[in-house]
N, C-alpha and C positions, 0 to 999 in steps of 0.2 A: 916442479916438473909436471904435477897434475894439472896446474893452470895452463901450462903450455900445451899439453895434450888436448885439453878441452878447447882451447883457442884454435888449434889446428883442426880438430874435428868440426867445430862450428864453421870455420872458413871453408872446409871441404863440403859440408852440407849445403851452405849457401851457394857455393860455386856450382854444385850439381843442380840445384833448383833453378838457378839462372840459366844454365845450359839447357835444361829440360824445357824451360819456358820458351827460350829462343829457338830451340831445335824443333819443337812440336807445336808451335803456334799455328792454329788453323788459318788459312788464307782470309776467311771472313773477319777474324779478329785483327789481322794485320791491317785490313782496310779501315777499321774503326779505331785504330791505335791513336794514342794521344800525340798530337803534333807539338804541344807545349807542356811537357811534364813538369810538375811542381810537387813540393810536399806541402801538405795542409795540416795545420795543428788547430784542433778545436776541442774544447772541453777535456784537455789533458791527453788527448790521443793524437798521434801523428801517423799520417798515411800518405801513400803516393796518390796523386790526383792530376787533373788536367785544368788548364786555364778556363776551358769552357764551362766548368762547374761553378766558377766564381760569379758573384754579382759585380759586373764590370763597372757599375756606377761607383761602388765603394772601394774597389780594388783595382786601381789603374796602373798600367805599366809593368805588369808581371811578365818576367822572361823565363825561358826554360832553365831549370835548375834553381829557381828561387824557392824560398821557404815562406809560406803565407801563414801567419798566425792571427786567429780571430780572438780579439780581446774586447769584451763589452760591445759586441756587434760591429766593431771596426776592424778593418784589415790592416795588419802591419806586415810589410814586405821586407824580408832580409835577402838582399841580392846575393845570389850564389850560395844561399844558406842551406840548401838541401843536403841531408846527410849522405855519406858515401854509399851506403847500401842501397838507398833509393836512386842515387845517380847511376850506379852500375846497373840496376834493374831497368832503368829508363834509357840505358845506353848513352849516358852523358859522361863526359870525361871528368875526372877528379881534379880539383884545383891543387896543384903541387904545393902551393904555399899555405894550404889549410889542412891537407890530409894528414892523418895520424899514421904512425908506423904500423898499427894494427890494420888500418884500412888499406895501406899500400900492399899488404900481404894478400889481399883479394886478387891482385893482378897476377896473371900467369908469369911465372919465373921470378917472382919477388918473394924471397923468404925473409925470415926475421933479421938476418945479418944485413942484407942489402937495404931493407926498409929502415933499420936503425941507422945505417950510414947516411941515408938520404935526410932523415930528420935531424941527425946530429950536424950534418953539413949546413942545413938551413938555419939551425939555431946558432951556429958559430959564425956564419957569413951573411945572415939576413935572407930576405925573400929571394927566390930565384927570379931573375929578370926575364928569362926565356927558358924553354924546354932544353935548349942546347947547353945551358949551364949545368945540366945533370951530368955532362961529360966530366965535370970537375970532381964528381963523387967517385971515390975509389970503388971499383967493381962495376962501373957502368961505362961501357964502350959504345961505339957507333951502332953495333947490332942490337944491343939491349935498348938503346935509346929509340931506335926505329920500331922495335917491338912494343915499346911502351907509349909511343907517340899518340896513338889513337885513343889511349885510355887516360891521358893526362893533359892538362892545360895550365897556363899561367893566367889567372884571371885578374881583373882590376881589383885593387884593394879599396872598395867603396862601401858606403853605408846606404841604408834605405833612402830612396829619393823619389819625390813625387813628380820629377821632371822626365822620367823615363818614358819613351814612346811605347804605346800599347802594341801588343802582338796579337794578330788575328789568327784564329785557329780554324 
């Protein structure tokens, strides 16, 4: 019970921080906002960053929502590997086939029961082919799907690739 209360408090605190950031962002910050948000891991620390921070010679083809890991001075890209809390802070949708039940609860109107139902359905039936497949999950109807649509996506199941086209920021 104590663990659940802590999780609920943490989710509420993060939600308030995200709301406060988006509600009170000064116009000058909105103009310099990151067009291609990524997560960057370096020396054991992970943070939200922008493609423009990268050495584009060594780190080619990074897309919004990717995770970039620096190992021995080399760039390793994990396509779509950005953690959920960073994706939400950067206003990127969560990948329905990667998201955990804890991360689903960050979304408005998704509690522990519905989040568990989504993950259990995915485990039993395999990856969701489309967002519309959420309608097969008990507790999700057309209204709930429409409310969640902008916060979720079904991404390609791919590994890091050097053949991705670079994104200009």
